[in-house]
N, C-alpha and C positions, 0 to 999 in steps of 0.2 A: 363503496364501503359505507355501511350505515353506522351512524354514530348513536350510541345508546343515550347520550346526554345532549342537552341543548348546548348551543355554542355559548361559551363564556365571553363576557365583555372583554375587550382588549384593553390595553393600557390607556389611561386617561380618565375621563369622567365616568363614574359608575352609571349603570342603567337606572331606570325609574323604579322606585319602590312599589311594592304591591299596595293596593287599596287607595291610592291617590293621596291627596293632601289631608292633614289632620283637621278635625273640626275646629271651628273658632272657639275661643275661650268664652265661658259663660259671663254674663254681666255680674258685676259685684253686687252684693245685697244692698238694698236701699238703706240709707242711713235712718236709724230709728232714734226717736227722742229729739228734744230741743233743749240743749244744755243751758242756753241763756234763760229760757223760760223756767227751767227747773231750778236754777240758782235764784231767780227772782221769787218764785213761789216758796222755795226753801227758806229764804230770808224772812218772808212773811210768816211762814210756819214757825220759825225760830222765835219771832216776836210773840206770836200767839201762845206758844209754849211757855215763854217767859211770863206773860201776863197770867196764864193759868197757874203757874208755880207761885208767882207773887200773891195772887188772890187766895190760894190755899194756905200760904204762909200767914197772910193777914187773918184769915178765918181761924187759924189755930192760935192766934195771939190773944192773951187775956188782958185784963185791965191792969194787972199788977206788974206788967213788964216782962212776962214770960211768953214764950212761943216755942213751936216745935218745927224742926226741919224734917221733911219727909223725903224719902228717896224716889218714890214713884213719880211725883210731879217733876222732879229734876230729869228723869228719863223721858218724860213726855215731850220735852223739846227735841231730843234726839229722835224719838219715834216719829214725830210730825215731820221733821226734816227728812228722815229716811223715806217716809211715805211719798213726800213730794218729789224727792230726787229719783226714787225708784220708778215711780209711775211716769214722770215726765222726762227724765234725763236719758233713758235708754241705757246703752252699755258703755257709756263713757267711763274709762278707767279711773279718772281723777275724782269723780263725784263721791265715791265712798269716803275718800280722805277729806274732802271738803265737808261732808256730812259729820265727820268726827268733830271738826273744828266748830261748825255751827251748832251742833248738839251741846258741846261743852259751853260755848258762849251763851246759848239760850238758858242753860241752867244757872250760869253766873248772873246773867241779866235778871233772871227771875228772882234770884236770891236778893240782889240789890233792890229790885222793885218791891219785894216783900218787906225789906227793912224800911224803905221809904213809906210804904203804906202803914206799917206799924208805928212809925214816928208820927205820921199824920193822925192815927187813931189815939195814941197816947197823949198827944198835945191837944186833943179835941179840935183838930182842924186848924190850929194856929200856925202850924208849919205844914204847908201843902206838899204834895208829892213832888211837884216840879221844884219847889224851893228846897226840899230835902236833897235833891240831886245837884242843885247849883250852890246853895249857900251852906248846906250841912253835909257836903260829900265826905269830909273828913270823919264825921260821925258814922257814915255808912261804911267807909273803909275800915274803921276801927272795929265795928261790929262784925264785918266780914273776916277780918284777921282773927278775932276772938273765937269765932265759930269754926274756923277752918281747921280740920284735923283729918285723920286718915279716912274716917267714915264719909266726910264730905268729898274728899278726893275720889273715893270709890264711887260715890253717887254721881260725880261728874263723869267718871270713866264708864259707868253703866249707860249714861246718856249718850256719850260718844260712840260706844260699842253698839248701842241700839240703832243709831243713825247709820253706822257703817254696815251692819248686818242687813237692815231693811233695804238699803240702797243696793247692795249686792244681790240680795234675793229677788227683789222686784225688778231690778234692771236686767237681770239675766233670764227672766221668765217670759 
């Protein structure tokens, strides 16, 4: 008698599956970016942004004790940090949040540096910039508190947001 179907495996281990073994897994993608280098360059970029902001603040100061706070230079610190993190840091998920902190710190440092440069200018160099940070820091803090309002807070937020956005955009590209 001829059987229309092949013989089915008996009880026990099943037979071999068709097509053999599955192919091996692909290698994971190579790690992109150097987080340590990105953080180092980001800190340098934050300092450069702070110096730019302080210099613009000093340039806006007059001889009668007036000065102007600008929003764009405050965002420059965040932009520079975001560029450094995005280009050098790769896709590290923590870097955008570090960029927020460094962008805001850069703007605050720039504002304090601007106050110190203005004090140096208004005293005709009798109080140096370093001396303003060491001996006259209470005066810097008082000026900072006096100028701090919602607009300044928004200025800092723009700097942090710029750092976050650029890090995300350039890191994922």
